[in-house]
N, CA and C atoms as a LAMMPS dump frame, in Angstrom:
ITEM: TIMESTEP
0
ITEM: NUMBER OF ATOMS
207
ITEM: BOX BOUNDS ff ff ff
-5.0000000000000000e+02 5.0000000000000000e+02
-5.0000000000000000e+02 5.0000000000000000e+02
-5.0000000000000000e+02 5.0000000000000000e+02
ITEM: ATOMS id mol type element x y z
1 1 1 N 12.064 4.557 0.324
2 1 2 C 10.985 5.277 -0.297
3 1 3 C 11.169 5.294 -1.811
4 2 1 N 12.381 5.519 -2.274
5 2 2 C 12.633 5.514 -3.716
6 2 3 C 12.352 4.14 -4.317
7 3 1 N 12.647 3.093 -3.534
8 3 2 C 12.408 1.735 -4.012
9 3 3 C 10.924 1.493 -4.254
10 4 1 N 10.083 1.923 -3.316
11 4 2 C 8.643 1.722 -3.488
12 4 3 C 8.112 2.557 -4.649
13 5 1 N 8.642 3.758 -4.824
14 5 2 C 8.227 4.584 -5.969
15 5 3 C 8.622 3.936 -7.284
16 6 1 N 9.812 3.324 -7.31
17 6 2 C 10.258 2.628 -8.514
18 6 3 C 9.334 1.453 -8.818
19 7 1 N 8.985 0.69 -7.796
20 7 2 C 8.074 -0.436 -7.989
21 7 3 C 6.7 0.03 -8.457
22 8 1 N 6.229 1.098 -7.848
23 8 2 C 4.897 1.603 -8.159
24 8 3 C 4.798 2.091 -9.601
25 9 1 N 5.869 2.668 -10.11
26 9 2 C 5.845 3.243 -11.446
27 9 3 C 6.297 2.282 -12.534
28 10 1 N 6.708 1.091 -12.172
29 10 2 C 7.175 0.104 -13.142
30 10 3 C 5.981 -0.497 -13.88
31 11 1 N 6.009 -0.417 -15.187
32 11 2 C 4.904 -0.905 -16.012
33 11 3 C 4.754 -2.418 -15.877
34 12 1 N 5.859 -3.138 -15.879
35 12 2 C 5.816 -4.599 -15.781
36 12 3 C 5.292 -5.059 -14.424
37 13 1 N 5.513 -4.249 -13.397
38 13 2 C 5.101 -4.622 -12.052
39 13 3 C 3.583 -4.705 -11.929
40 14 1 N 2.868 -3.922 -12.71
41 14 2 C 1.41 -3.911 -12.61
42 14 3 C 0.791 -5.236 -13.047
43 15 1 N 1.587 -6.082 -13.667
44 15 2 C 1.086 -7.394 -14.041
45 15 3 C 0.977 -8.318 -12.834
46 16 1 N 1.681 -7.986 -11.769
47 16 2 C 1.662 -8.796 -10.563
48 16 3 C 0.919 -8.057 -9.461
49 17 1 N -0.265 -8.522 -9.126
50 17 2 C -1.057 -7.875 -8.08
51 17 3 C -0.398 -8.006 -6.719
52 18 1 N 0.314 -9.112 -6.474
53 18 2 C 0.971 -9.306 -5.184
54 18 3 C 1.984 -8.206 -4.907
55 19 1 N 2.84 -7.951 -5.885
56 19 2 C 3.873 -6.935 -5.704
57 19 3 C 3.242 -5.559 -5.539
58 20 1 N 2.245 -5.262 -6.341
59 20 2 C 1.588 -3.958 -6.252
60 20 3 C 0.899 -3.799 -4.893
61 21 1 N 0.269 -4.85 -4.417
62 21 2 C -0.419 -4.805 -3.13
63 21 3 C 0.567 -4.562 -1.987
64 22 1 N 1.669 -5.313 -1.98
65 22 2 C 2.647 -5.144 -0.916
66 22 3 C 3.363 -3.805 -1.025
67 23 1 N 3.491 -3.264 -2.22
68 23 2 C 4.066 -1.934 -2.378
69 23 3 C 3.144 -0.893 -1.77
70 24 1 N 1.854 -1.053 -1.951
71 24 2 C 0.882 -0.138 -1.34
72 24 3 C 1.028 -0.154 0.18
73 25 1 N 1.075 -1.361 0.757
74 25 2 C 1.179 -1.494 2.21
75 25 3 C 2.516 -0.969 2.716
76 26 1 N 3.591 -1.284 2.009
77 26 2 C 4.914 -0.826 2.409
78 26 3 C 5.002 0.694 2.355
79 27 1 N 4.458 1.287 1.336
80 27 2 C 4.45 2.745 1.216
81 27 3 C 3.681 3.38 2.373
82 28 1 N 2.589 2.785 2.735
83 28 2 C 1.794 3.266 3.867
84 28 3 C 2.593 3.182 5.165
85 29 1 N 3.261 2.071 5.383
86 29 2 C 4.061 1.888 6.595
87 29 3 C 5.242 2.858 6.622
88 30 1 N 5.872 3.079 5.484
89 30 2 C 7 4.016 5.412
90 30 3 C 6.559 5.419 5.805
91 31 1 N 5.445 5.88 5.273
92 31 2 C 4.968 7.224 5.619
93 31 3 C 4.598 7.312 7.088
94 32 1 N 4.067 6.248 7.633
95 32 2 C 3.736 6.219 9.053
96 32 3 C 5.002 6.317 9.889
97 33 1 N 6.025 5.546 9.536
98 33 2 C 7.291 5.553 10.276
99 33 3 C 8.051 6.867 10.13
100 34 1 N 7.943 7.503 8.97
101 34 2 C 8.629 8.78 8.76
102 34 3 C 7.93 9.932 9.473
103 35 1 N 6.741 9.678 9.976
104 35 2 C 6.016 10.726 10.687
105 35 3 C 5.243 11.648 9.772
106 36 1 N 5.004 11.215 8.553
107 36 2 C 4.218 12.016 7.612
108 36 3 C 2.731 11.826 7.913
109 37 1 N 2.329 12.327 9.047
110 37 2 C 0.951 12.116 9.521
111 37 3 C -0.103 12.682 8.565
112 38 1 N 0.244 13.718 7.832
113 38 2 C -0.737 14.29 6.911
114 38 3 C -0.954 13.4 5.69
115 39 1 N 0.047 12.58 5.329
116 39 2 C -0.079 11.699 4.17
117 39 3 C -0.669 10.333 4.504
118 40 1 N -0.635 9.945 5.77
119 40 2 C -1.092 8.604 6.15
120 40 3 C -2.562 8.377 5.793
121 41 1 N -3.48 9.305 6.102
122 41 2 C -4.875 9.052 5.707
123 41 3 C -5.054 8.896 4.197
124 42 1 N -4.349 9.698 3.423
125 42 2 C -4.431 9.598 1.969
126 42 3 C -3.907 8.245 1.495
127 43 1 N -2.73 7.852 1.984
128 43 2 C -2.138 6.58 1.579
129 43 3 C -3.004 5.407 2.045
130 44 1 N -3.613 5.54 3.217
131 44 2 C -4.507 4.499 3.729
132 44 3 C -5.711 4.339 2.805
133 45 1 N -6.313 5.455 2.41
134 45 2 C -7.473 5.398 1.516
135 45 3 C -7.112 4.814 0.157
136 46 1 N -5.93 5.181 -0.365
137 46 2 C -5.489 4.637 -1.647
138 46 3 C -5.281 3.129 -1.567
139 47 1 N -4.642 2.673 -0.492
140 47 2 C -4.4 1.238 -0.323
141 47 3 C -5.719 0.485 -0.145
142 48 1 N -6.611 1.047 0.654
143 48 2 C -7.907 0.403 0.887
144 48 3 C -8.72 0.336 -0.403
145 49 1 N -8.714 1.411 -1.164
146 49 2 C -9.437 1.434 -2.437
147 49 3 C -8.852 0.419 -3.417
148 50 1 N -7.533 0.304 -3.443
149 50 2 C -6.895 -0.655 -4.341
150 50 3 C -7.268 -2.084 -3.943
151 51 1 N -7.198 -2.389 -2.652
152 51 2 C -7.489 -3.748 -2.192
153 51 3 C -8.94 -4.138 -2.465
154 52 1 N -9.852 -3.225 -2.239
155 52 2 C -11.254 -3.554 -2.495
156 52 3 C -11.542 -3.575 -3.992
157 53 1 N -10.793 -2.805 -4.767
158 53 2 C -10.988 -2.762 -6.205
159 53 3 C -10.596 -4.049 -6.905
160 54 1 N -9.601 -4.738 -6.349
161 54 2 C -9.177 -5.993 -6.976
162 54 3 C -9.84 -7.197 -6.313
163 55 1 N -10.785 -6.912 -5.395
164 55 2 C -11.529 -7.969 -4.688
165 55 3 C -10.599 -8.989 -4.048
166 56 1 N -9.616 -8.464 -3.343
167 56 2 C -8.658 -9.359 -2.721
168 56 3 C -8.168 -8.709 -1.44
169 57 1 N -8.55 -9.271 -0.326
170 57 2 C -8.027 -8.822 0.952
171 57 3 C -7.721 -10.073 1.759
172 58 1 N -6.431 -10.39 1.836
173 58 2 C -6.012 -11.556 2.605
174 58 3 C -5.834 -11.181 4.066
175 59 1 N -5.614 -12.177 4.893
176 59 2 C -5.53 -11.978 6.332
177 59 3 C -4.43 -10.98 6.711
178 60 1 N -3.246 -11.119 6.117
179 60 2 C -2.14 -10.216 6.44
180 60 3 C -2.492 -8.776 6.077
181 61 1 N -3.046 -8.589 4.909
182 61 2 C -3.399 -7.245 4.466
183 61 3 C -4.459 -6.637 5.371
184 62 1 N -5.434 -7.445 5.749
185 62 2 C -6.495 -6.965 6.639
186 62 3 C -5.924 -6.59 8.007
187 63 1 N -4.979 -7.401 8.509
188 63 2 C -4.374 -7.111 9.811
189 63 3 C -3.567 -5.819 9.761
190 64 1 N -2.799 -5.606 8.715
191 64 2 C -2.001 -4.384 8.586
192 64 3 C -2.916 -3.165 8.491
193 65 1 N -3.945 -3.256 7.68
194 65 2 C -4.874 -2.14 7.516
195 65 3 C -5.602 -1.834 8.83
196 66 1 N -6.029 -2.86 9.552
197 66 2 C -6.698 -2.649 10.832
198 66 3 C -5.747 -2.02 11.863
199 67 1 N -4.494 -2.471 11.86
200 67 2 C -3.512 -1.929 12.789
201 67 3 C -3.26 -0.448 12.528
202 68 1 N -3.105 -0.095 11.272
203 68 2 C -2.823 1.298 10.923
204 68 3 C -4.045 2.184 11.137
205 69 1 N -5.212 1.634 10.881
206 69 2 C -6.443 2.419 11.053
207 69 3 C -6.604 2.766 12.521
């Protein structure tokens, strides 16, 4: 969890959409696995908003989002 927070807050990381996208998905999966059920809808909405905002949803990302939804 600390690793994903470090990636998320890194200024240089925002230059790479791939890393930011996978950090969003990884953070969502971590909260799901930790049982933070109250945070999962929020994290899901944030990840979905980010993916649609950058006009990029690849097959893997779509599959993960559909599975979690």
